[in-house]
C-alpha positions as CSV (number, residue, x, y, z in Angstrom):
1,M,80.2,114.0,127.8
2,P,79.6,111.7,131.3
3,R,76.9,114.7,132.6
4,R,74.9,113.7,129.3
5,S,74.9,110.3,129.7
6,S,74.0,110.8,133.9
7,F,71.3,113.1,132.4
8,V,69.6,110.3,129.7
9,A,70.1,107.5,132.5
10,E,68.3,109.7,135.1
11,T,65.2,110.4,132.3
12,A,65.0,107.0,131.1
13,A,64.7,105.7,135.0
14,V,62.1,108.4,135.7
15,F,59.8,106.9,132.3
16,L,60.3,103.7,133.0
17,K,59.2,103.9,136.6
18,D,56.1,105.6,135.9
19,W,55.6,102.7,133.0
20,R,56.2,100.4,135.6
21,T,53.9,101.9,137.9
22,E,51.0,102.5,135.5
23,L,51.2,98.6,134.0
24,R,51.0,97.6,137.8
25,T,48.2,99.7,138.9
26,R,46.2,100.5,135.1
27,Y,44.8,103.3,136.9
28,A,45.5,106.0,134.3
29,L,44.8,103.5,131.2
30,N,41.8,102.2,132.5
31,A,40.2,105.7,133.2
32,V,41.8,107.2,129.7
33,A,40.8,104.4,127.5
34,L,37.1,103.9,129.5
35,F,36.5,107.5,129.1
36,A,37.3,107.6,125.1
37,V,35.6,104.9,124.2
38,T,32.7,105.9,126.3
39,T,32.7,109.5,125.1
40,L,33.2,108.3,121.9
41,V,30.2,105.8,121.7
42,V,28.2,108.4,122.8
43,V,29.2,111.1,120.4
44,S,28.6,108.3,118.0
45,L,25.2,107.4,118.8
46,G,24.2,111.2,119.3
47,L,25.3,112.1,115.9
48,G,25.2,109.0,114.2
49,P,27.7,108.1,110.9
50,L,25.3,111.1,108.9
51,G,24.3,112.8,111.9
52,A,22.9,116.4,112.5
53,V,25.9,118.0,111.6
54,G,25.2,118.1,107.6
55,G,27.7,119.4,105.6
56,D,29.5,121.3,108.2
57,R,31.0,117.9,109.4
58,A,34.4,118.9,108.4
59,S,34.7,121.7,111.0
60,I,32.9,120.3,113.3
61,L,34.4,116.6,113.9
62,P,37.8,117.8,114.8
63,V,36.5,120.1,117.4
64,L,34.6,116.9,119.2
65,L,37.6,114.8,118.0
66,W,39.8,117.3,120.1
67,L,37.8,117.5,122.7
68,I,37.4,113.9,123.3
69,L,41.2,113.6,123.3
70,L,41.8,116.5,126.0
71,F,39.0,115.1,128.6
72,A,40.7,111.4,128.4
73,A,44.2,112.8,128.5
74,S,43.2,114.9,131.7
75,A,41.7,111.7,133.2
76,G,45.2,110.1,133.1
77,L,47.9,112.8,132.7
78,P,47.0,114.7,136.2
79,R,48.5,111.1,138.2
80,S,52.0,111.3,136.8
81,F,53.1,113.4,140.3
82,A,50.0,113.1,142.8
83,H,51.2,109.5,142.9
84,E,54.6,110.4,143.9
85,E,53.6,112.7,146.7
86,E,50.7,109.7,147.4
87,T,53.2,107.4,148.1
88,H,55.5,109.4,149.9
89,T,58.1,108.5,147.1
90,A,58.8,112.2,145.9
91,T,61.4,112.4,148.4
92,A,63.4,109.9,147.0
93,L,63.1,110.7,143.4
94,R,64.4,114.4,144.1
95,L,67.6,112.7,145.8
96,A,68.0,110.2,142.8
97,A,67.4,112.6,139.7
98,R,68.0,115.8,139.1
99,P,64.9,118.5,138.3
100,V,65.5,118.8,134.5
101,A,65.9,115.0,134.0
102,V,62.5,114.0,136.3
103,F,61.0,116.8,134.2
104,C,61.6,115.0,130.9
105,G,61.0,111.6,131.9
106,K,57.8,112.7,133.4
107,L,57.5,114.2,129.8
108,L,57.7,111.3,127.8
109,Y,55.6,109.5,129.8
110,S,52.8,111.4,129.4
111,L,53.8,112.1,125.7
112,T,53.6,108.5,125.3
113,L,50.5,108.3,127.4
114,I,49.2,110.7,125.0
115,L,49.7,109.1,121.6
116,A,48.6,106.0,122.6
117,I,45.1,107.4,123.4
118,E,45.4,109.1,120.0
119,A,46.2,105.8,118.1
120,L,42.8,104.2,119.8
121,V,40.8,107.6,119.6
122,A,41.4,108.6,116.3
123,P,40.7,105.7,113.7
124,L,37.7,104.7,116.0
125,F,36.8,108.2,115.4
126,A,36.9,108.1,111.8
127,A,35.3,105.2,111.6
128,M,32.5,105.5,113.6
129,L,31.6,108.9,112.5
130,Q,32.6,108.0,108.5
131,L,35.0,111.2,109.1
132,P,36.5,111.1,105.7
133,V,40.0,112.5,105.7
134,E,41.6,114.2,102.7
135,S,45.0,114.6,104.0
136,P,46.4,111.2,106.1
137,G,49.8,112.6,107.0
138,R,48.8,116.0,108.0
139,L,46.0,114.5,110.2
140,V,49.1,112.6,111.7
141,A,51.2,115.8,112.2
142,A,48.2,117.8,113.8
143,L,47.8,114.6,116.2
144,A,51.4,114.7,116.7
145,V,51.7,118.0,117.5
146,G,48.7,118.7,119.6
147,G,49.5,115.6,121.4
148,Y,52.7,116.8,122.0
149,G,51.6,120.4,123.4
150,L,49.2,118.6,125.6
151,A,51.3,116.6,127.2
152,A,54.0,119.3,127.5
153,A,51.6,121.6,129.2
154,S,49.7,118.7,131.6
155,T,52.9,118.0,132.7
156,L,54.1,121.1,133.9
157,V,50.7,122.2,135.3
158,A,50.3,118.4,137.3
159,A,53.6,119.4,138.9
160,I,52.2,122.7,140.3
161,V,48.9,121.0,141.8
162,A,50.3,117.9,142.6
163,Q,51.2,118.7,146.5
164,A,47.7,121.0,146.7
165,R,44.3,119.6,147.8
166,G,41.2,119.4,145.3
167,K,43.9,118.5,142.5
168,G,41.3,117.4,140.3
169,A,39.8,120.8,140.2
170,L,43.0,122.4,140.3
171,F,44.3,121.0,137.1
172,A,41.2,122.0,135.4
173,V,41.5,125.6,136.5
174,L,45.2,126.2,135.7
175,A,45.6,123.9,132.5
176,F,42.2,125.6,130.9
177,P,43.8,128.8,130.1
178,V,47.4,127.2,128.9
179,L,45.8,125.0,126.9
180,I,43.5,126.5,125.1
181,P,46.0,128.1,122.4
182,V,47.6,124.5,121.5
183,L,44.1,122.8,121.4
184,L,42.5,125.9,119.1
185,L,45.5,125.7,116.5
186,A,45.5,121.8,116.6
187,M,41.4,121.7,115.7
188,A,42.4,124.1,112.7
189,A,45.0,121.9,111.4
190,T,43.1,118.9,111.8
191,R,40.1,120.4,110.0
192,A,42.7,121.4,107.2
193,A,43.8,117.7,107.1
194,V,39.8,116.4,107.0
195,G,38.6,119.2,104.8
196,G,41.9,119.2,102.5
197,G,41.8,123.3,102.7
198,A,44.8,125.3,103.6
199,E,45.8,125.6,107.7
200,D,47.1,129.2,107.6
201,G,50.0,127.9,109.3
202,A,48.6,126.6,112.5
203,L,50.4,123.5,112.3
204,L,53.5,125.8,112.5
205,Q,52.3,128.1,115.3
206,A,51.1,124.8,117.3
207,L,55.1,123.9,117.2
208,L,56.3,126.9,118.4
209,Y,53.7,126.6,121.2
210,D,55.4,123.3,122.0
211,A,59.3,124.8,121.4
212,S,57.8,127.6,124.1
213,V,56.0,125.1,126.7
214,T,58.8,123.1,126.5
215,V,61.5,125.7,126.9
216,G,58.8,127.2,129.7
217,G,58.6,123.9,131.3
218,L,62.4,123.1,131.7
219,M,63.2,126.8,132.9
220,L,60.5,126.8,135.5
221,F,60.1,123.0,137.3
222,P,63.2,123.0,139.3
223,P,61.7,125.9,141.6
224,I,58.6,124.0,141.8
225,W,60.0,120.7,142.3
226,N,62.4,122.0,145.0
227,P,60.6,125.1,146.5
């Protein structure tokens, strides 16, 4: 029981430290919000509420939504570990918390950041492009499951590239193949929520992806964090 309490305390400390740092600098929040809103406005102006997508709106617009969420998240999530290396606090963090607690704390930070992005972008996207949603509950579930997958995979990849040069380019190269499965599944689940059709198990498969990435992260992070 004391070990469990210590793990929870360390995880919470890492999570709160990241948010305190972010609220002081507002680097990720500003970058993510600016990118998301700018991209959303460009898409809205380019397509319009009726747009050029015609009868394929239910198929195309969910893809655009997840592309906006992906690139907005990529603008802020890699900073989680890079900031530790730039400010030379990584060594102190290694001494203060066990690797699994660091991973879980960073994952919670990334997850809350992505959920904040989704809470901002999804309603604006639906309103500006007049996207009808047949099943709001399924849409929320798709956003939650897809967002968790983005957060878990991005946290692990960010830890890998934190100590390398050209972090931004390397993050994109490594994250692309890892994130493709969850993006395709999230798009399928969102398309089903928008069109009201069958999702063919996309949501369940996305949940399995989330579980696999979480287990993989817990196993791989300790040697990555303490090489």
